[in-house]
N, C-alpha and C positions, 0 to 999 in steps of 0.2 A: 880823493873824492867821496867824495858816498852816493846811494842809486840816487839819492831824490838829487841831487845835486848834480848829474851824470845823464839824466831824464829829463833832467829844465835847459840842460846847455845847448837840449839837442833838438827840443825845441821851439827858444828860440836862435838859435840857430837854423834852421830850418826854417823858420817865421824869416826871419829878418835877411833872408838870397832870397824869400818870396815878396817879398817888398822890392827888391832889390831889384829884383825880373820885373817886376808888373811895373815899376817906376821907369824903366829903362825903355819897356818897351812904347808903355805909353807915350815918352817922347820921341821916343825913331815912332810909330807911330804918326803926330802930332807932324811931327817935320816935311818925310813923307804925304801925307794930306797937301801942307802947307804949298812945300817945296814944289813939288811937283804935277798941279792939280791940273784940268782938260782946260783953264783956257792959257799961261803957261805951255802946257805937250801937248796940245794935240790930236797926236800921232803917239800912242800909247811905247816902248822900247822894248825890246828884247832884250832881257840879260841873262836866256841859258849859255850853261856853257862855262862859268866862270870857276875854272875848278876850285880855287885859290877861296873864291868867299865858299862856296861849298866844306871844303877843310876846316872851314876857322867858321862856322853855323852847325858843327858834325860832333870836333872836340870840344867846342865849348861847356855847350850842351853836359856833354858826357861826361867833363872832368868837376863842374857841380852837382851833378847826379852821383860820381861815385865818392866826393866830399861829403853831401849828405849820408850815402852810405855808410860809409867810416865813421862818419861823430852818434845818427843811429846803433851802430852795430858795437862801437866801444859803450853806451849807453845800455844795449841791453845787454852783456857778457859783465857791467855792472853788478844788472840786478838779480843773476842766475849765478855769481858766484859768491860761495858764501866764504862769511871769515870761519874760520877754523874753531873757536874762542866761539859763534854762534847758541845760545842759547834758546832749544825746542821746545817748540811747545805742535800739540797734539790739534788740527782744528778742522771739526767735522760737521757738517753743513750734514742739516735738515729741515722737512716742513714745522717751522718756517724757524727756526733758531741756531745761532753757531754753540755749539760744547769746546770749549778747551779746553785738554788734557796733557796737566805737568808733569813736570819726573817722575814725582811720589805721586803719585793718577792722579794726584784732588783734580777739581775740576770744578768750571762755575759757564754758564748758560749765558752769553749775550753778554760779558763781561772780559778782557780778555783784559791778563794786570800783569805791565813785565817793568822792568830797573831798571832806571836811565844808565846808560851812558854803557846799556854795551848792544852789539848786533845780536837781531832774534832772529830766530827761524823757524815756519810757518809751515809745519806737514799738513800741509789738504785736504781732504778726499768728503768726500759724499756717500749719506747712507740709503740716500733714497732718489731723487731728482738731480737736473742739475744746480748746481749755482754757480755764484760768483762769487769770488770775496772780493770784499774792495774797501781801501782800508787811503780813501783820500792823502792826506795830507803825507802820505809816504811813499803816495804814486805806482800803489801793493793793489794792481787786483789783476787773479787769477780764478780761471770755474775751477770749481770741484764738481770732479766727474766719479760715480759710482764705480767700484774696480781702476780706473786710474788715478793714482798716487803723484802730489805733486808738491810743490815745495813755489815757496818765494822768502824772503826777507828783507830784513832795515834797521834800521840803527833808531836803536833810541834815544836823540838826545837830551830832547826838551820834555820835563816837567809838564804835566798836562793831559786834558781827556782830549779824543778826540772820534770822528764818526766812523761805523766802521759800518758796511753794507750787503745786500746781497743786489748783483744786477743784472741776475740772468728774472727771465721771470719764473717763479719755480710753482704759479699756484697759486688759489684764491684768497692766501694770508703773505705775497710777497713781500708786496709794501710795507708788512708788520717785522718782516725779517731785519732788523736792526742792530746793530750792540752799540758800544760803548769800550777805546783801548783807556788803559788811566797808562799814562806809562809815571810811574811810583822814586822814588829814592830806592837806593838797595836796600838800606834799612826797614826802612816799611813793606815791599815787599818781600823780607824776608819771614818778617810778622806774621805779611797775611799768608804766605803760600803753606807755614805753620801751623796757620786758626783748624 
């Protein structure tokens, strides 16, 4: 499973549980409003000290929360566990552009080019203020903080062009701090890298 699939799985699992709980609580609420309305029960019943009920409504939500945590945690671990054969690219945020530096010291500005079929590790940092590198198509969003290098990774599976954005307000031209990632066939990438 790729990191993208893990994030999507966690999202849909948590959304599904939330919708089911919403529907179940609404159905029970409507049932209680009709069944125990004042015209049928003018004197309210006291249900204190029902230990079985208290245990059930403590254990079930705990199990639901733990299952959501587990799915989210496995997704997070997938985002942080970089394959050993990943190609590394330095990503440097600066006002107001992204600089990409490759192993052979080739640099590009606001254009990340990677080969298809490879895991890509992005070593992210900033040389001035706080930025946030965001690659929405691959569920990658990492803050770029001066003096605090970090990383993210993704699997470049489909040839195409994808948006790169800065999602942390970094100054007056923040909205112009956009870029493009191009996934190209390996042969095309090799030619581009040697230019």
